[in-house]
C-alpha positions in Angstrom: 12.4 -4.8 -24.0 10.2 -1.8 -23.7 6.4 -2.1 -24.0 6.4 -0.8 -26.8 8.5 -3.8 -28.5 6.0 -6.4 -26.6 6.0 -8.9 -28.5 2.3 -9.6 -27.8 1.7 -6.1 -29.3 3.3 -6.2 -31.9 3.3 -9.8 -33.2 0.5 -11.5 -31.4 -1.2 -13.9 -33.5 -4.7 -13.2 -34.9 -6.4 -16.3 -34.4 -5.2 -16.3 -30.5 -8.8 -16.4 -28.5 -8.5 -13.2 -26.6 -8.1 -13.6 -22.7 -11.4 -11.3 -22.4 -14.1 -11.1 -24.7 -17.2 -8.8 -24.9 -19.8 -8.3 -27.3 -22.9 -6.1 -27.9 -23.0 -5.2 -24.2 -25.7 -3.1 -22.9 -25.4 -1.2 -19.4 -28.9 1.1 -18.3 -29.6 2.5 -14.8 -33.5 3.5 -14.7 -33.4 5.5 -18.8 -29.6 6.2 -18.3 -27.7 4.2 -20.8 -24.1 3.8 -19.9 -23.3 1.3 -22.5 -24.8 0.2 -25.5 -23.1 -2.5 -28.2 -20.2 -1.9 -26.3 -17.9 -4.6 -27.6 -13.9 -5.6 -26.4 -11.4 -8.0 -27.0 -8.0 -8.1 -24.3 -5.0 -10.0 -25.6 -3.5 -12.8 -23.6 -0.3 -11.1 -21.4 -0.7 -6.8 -22.1 -1.3 -4.3 -20.2 -5.0 -2.6 -21.5 -5.1 0.8 -20.3 -8.8 1.7 -19.9 -9.7 5.4 -20.0 -12.6 7.6 -20.9 -14.3 11.1 -19.7 -16.0 11.2 -16.1 -19.2 8.3 -16.5 -18.3 6.8 -19.2 -18.8 4.1 -17.7 -14.8 2.8 -16.8 -15.3 0.8 -13.4 -18.9 0.0 -14.4 -17.1 -2.2 -17.3 -15.1 -3.8 -15.1 -17.9 -4.9 -12.6 -19.4 -6.1 -15.6 -16.9 -8.4 -17.0 -16.3 -9.3 -13.1 -19.6 -10.7 -12.8 -20.5 -8.0 -10.3 -22.8 -6.8 -12.0 -25.5 -8.0 -14.8 -25.9 -6.5 -17.8 -28.6 -5.9 -19.3 -27.8 -7.0 -23.3 -24.6 -8.9 -24.5 -22.0 -11.4 -24.1 -18.6 -11.8 -22.3 -16.2 -14.6 -22.3 -13.9 -14.7 -19.8 -10.6 -16.7 -19.9 -12.9 -19.4 -22.3 -15.3 -19.6 -19.8 -19.0 -17.6 -20.3 -18.6 -14.7 -17.3 -22.8 -14.9 -17.5 -22.9 -18.1 -16.8 -25.4 -19.2 -14.0 -23.4 -22.1 -13.7 -21.4 -22.3 -10.3 -18.3 -24.2 -11.4 -17.5 -21.1 -14.2 -18.4 -18.9 -12.3 -15.8 -19.9 -9.6 -13.3 -20.7 -12.0 -13.7 -17.1 -13.3 -13.0 -16.0 -9.8 -10.3 -18.5 -8.7 -8.4 -17.2 -12.1 -9.0 -13.1 -11.6 -7.1 -10.7 -9.0 -8.6 -7.5 -8.5 -7.3 -4.1 -7.2 -10.2 -1.7 -6.2 -9.2 1.8 -6.1 -8.8 2.3 -2.6 -7.5 -1.4 -1.9 -10.4 -2.8 -0.2 -8.8 -4.4 2.6 -10.7 -5.5 5.5 -9.4 -2.7 8.2 -9.7 -5.3 10.9 -7.6 -7.7 9.8 -3.5 -7.4 9.3 -2.0 -7.3 5.6 -0.8 -11.4 5.9 -4.7 -12.3 6.7 -5.9 -9.8 4.4 -3.4 -11.9 1.6 -4.9 -15.3 3.4 -8.0 -14.8 2.9 -8.4 -16.1 -0.5 -6.3 -18.8 0.5 -8.2 -20.0 3.1 -11.3 -19.8 0.9 -10.0 -21.7 -2.2 -7.4 -23.8 -0.4 -9.1 -24.7 3.4 -6.3 -27.9 3.5 -3.6 -25.8 3.4 -1.7 -26.0 7.1 -1.9 -22.0 8.7 1.9 -22.3 8.6 2.2 -22.9 5.2 -0.8 -20.0 4.1 1.6 -17.6 5.9 4.5 -18.4 4.1 2.5 -17.8 0.9 1.4 -14.9 1.9 4.7 -14.0 2.9 6.0 -14.8 -0.6 3.1 -12.3 -1.9 4.0 -9.4 0.4 7.4 -9.4 -1.0 6.5 -9.7 -4.5 4.3 -6.3 -4.1 7.5 -5.0 -3.1 6.5 -4.8 0.1 9.4 -5.4 3.5 8.7 -8.7 5.3 7.5 -6.5 8.2 4.5 -5.3 7.1 3.1 -9.2 7.0 2.0 -8.2 11.1 0.8 -4.5 10.4 -2.8 -3.4 10.1 -3.9 -1.8 6.9 -4.0 1.7 9.3 -0.4 1.8 10.2 0.5 2.1 6.2 1.0 4.8 3.7 -1.2 4.8 0.8 0.7 3.8 -1.6 2.1 0.8 0.7 -1.7 0.0 1.1 -2.2 -0.5 -2.1 0.5 -2.8 -2.6 -0.8 -5.0 -0.4 -4.1 -4.7 -2.1 -1.9 -6.2 -5.1 -0.5 -8.5 -2.8 -3.3 -10.1 -1.3 -4.4 -9.8 -5.8 -1.5 -11.9 -6.6 -2.3 -14.9 -3.5 -3.9 -17.5 -5.8 -1.6 -16.8 -8.9 -4.3 -15.8 -11.4 -3.8 -14.9 -15.2 -5.8 -11.5 -15.5 -5.6 -9.1 -13.2 -7.7 -6.4 -12.7 -6.9 -2.3 -11.4 -8.6 0.3 -10.9 -7.2 3.5 -10.9 -3.8 2.2 -9.0 -2.5 5.4 -8.6 -4.7 7.6 -7.8 -4.3 9.3 -4.8 0.0 8.9 -4.9 2.7 11.2 -5.7 4.4 11.3 -8.5 7.3 9.0 -7.4 5.2 6.6 -5.8 2.7 6.8 -8.7 6.2 5.8 -11.0 7.1 3.5 -8.9 3.9 1.9 -8.7 4.0 1.4 -12.2 7.1 -0.2 -12.6 6.4 -2.6 -10.5 3.1 -3.5 -12.3 5.2 -3.8 -16.0 7.8 -5.9 -13.6 5.2 -8.5 -12.5 2.8 -8.3 -16.0 6.4 -9.5 -17.2 7.4 -12.4 -14.8 4.1 -13.9 -14.2 2.6 -14.1 -17.5 0.2 -11.4 -16.8 -2.7 -9.6 -18.6 -4.1 -6.3 -17.1 -7.3 -4.7 -17.7 -6.2 -1.3 -16.1 -8.4 1.6 -15.3 -6.9 4.9 -15.3 -6.5 8.7 -15.5 -3.1 9.0 -14.8 -1.3 9.9 -18.7 2.0 8.9 -17.2 1.0 5.5 -16.5 -0.5 5.2 -19.6 2.1 6.2 -21.8 4.8 4.6 -19.4 3.6 0.5 -19.2 0.3 0.3 -21.5 0.6 -2.0 -25.0 -3.2 -0.6 -25.9 -5.7 1.6 -25.0 -9.4 1.2 -25.1 -10.9 4.2 -25.6 -14.4 4.5 -23.9 -16.8 7.6 -25.2 -20.2 7.7 -26.8 -21.5 4.5 -25.1 -18.9 2.3 -26.3 -15.5 1.5 -26.9 -14.4 3.5 -29.3 -10.9 2.5 -30.2 -8.2 -0.2 -28.6 -5.2 0.2 -30.1 -1.6 1.2 -29.4 -1.4 4.5 -27.8 0.4 6.3 -30.9 -3.0 5.5 -33.2 -5.7 6.4 -30.3 -3.5 10.1 -30.3 -4.4 10.2 -33.8 -8.3 9.5 -33.3 -10.7 12.5 -34.3 -12.8 12.7 -31.6 -13.2 15.6 -29.1 -12.6 14.1 -26.1 -9.3 12.2 -27.4 -8.0 15.2 -28.6 -8.2 17.2 -25.3 -7.5 14.3 -23.4 -3.8 13.5 -25.2 -3.1 16.5 -27.0 -3.0 19.2 -23.8 -0.2 20.0 -21.7 -0.2 17.4 -19.3 -0.2 14.9 -22.1 2.8 16.4 -23.6 4.8 16.3 -20.1 3.9 12.9 -19.9 4.4 12.1 -23.3 8.0 13.3 -23.0 8.3 11.2 -19.8 7.5 8.3 -21.0 9.5 8.4 -24.4 12.7 9.1 -22.0 12.6 6.0 -19.3 11.9 3.9 -22.6 14.3 5.7 -24.9 12.1 5.8 -27.8 10.1 8.3 -30.2 5.9 8.6 -29.8 5.7 6.9 -33.0 
């Protein structure tokens, strides 16, 4: 099944509650307004690609949804919980059920890969034995497509692509239903980026993940994203399948999706999926 034929994309139930629901978000830094009246729904089980020009606030939006930044206005629900709640039980519910891969991997440099993966396990399951935590970490390392011996290496001993995979292993430590990825293929060569895209699609399908994916990578959009959310003019301009987004009459959209790099990515994506652009 290709991503364009995913049942969650084409046949999702209209009454199904979105896994993320954002309404009327406003983010300001002093006099600079980044978001104003921003709305967004993320459907359960989809890979949502989030795109926008420099300064459109993609990472700010992700941090706001995760509760790492407090917006000036608006409501956010994640997994049916008020993500802005001060209630520690609600906050812990969101944190326990979301995995995050920040752009640089954000691994602790003084810890081995295995120890990095065990950090959330120690926090949420302190009763587990050391040996069981190690075995669980090893399972996540393998799930992220890394050799078993990677578990005992330091981040400095890994390539950039391997560090990102180690970050994925840590994000998966608690088996979250929801994953946030910030520019996951940044800094990777085309072969490494394509392999990482395939890893994300495989994990999403195997584990039933919902993925919120910020990217500039056109190849990623065409290869694995079910829908695209376009940030422009301080809001989400549209959230739709790629073919619909491409038709938007907006200067940034036209420049981004109809330049020479977009045409090359479109051809590559169609070859991989075996279908036409429609």
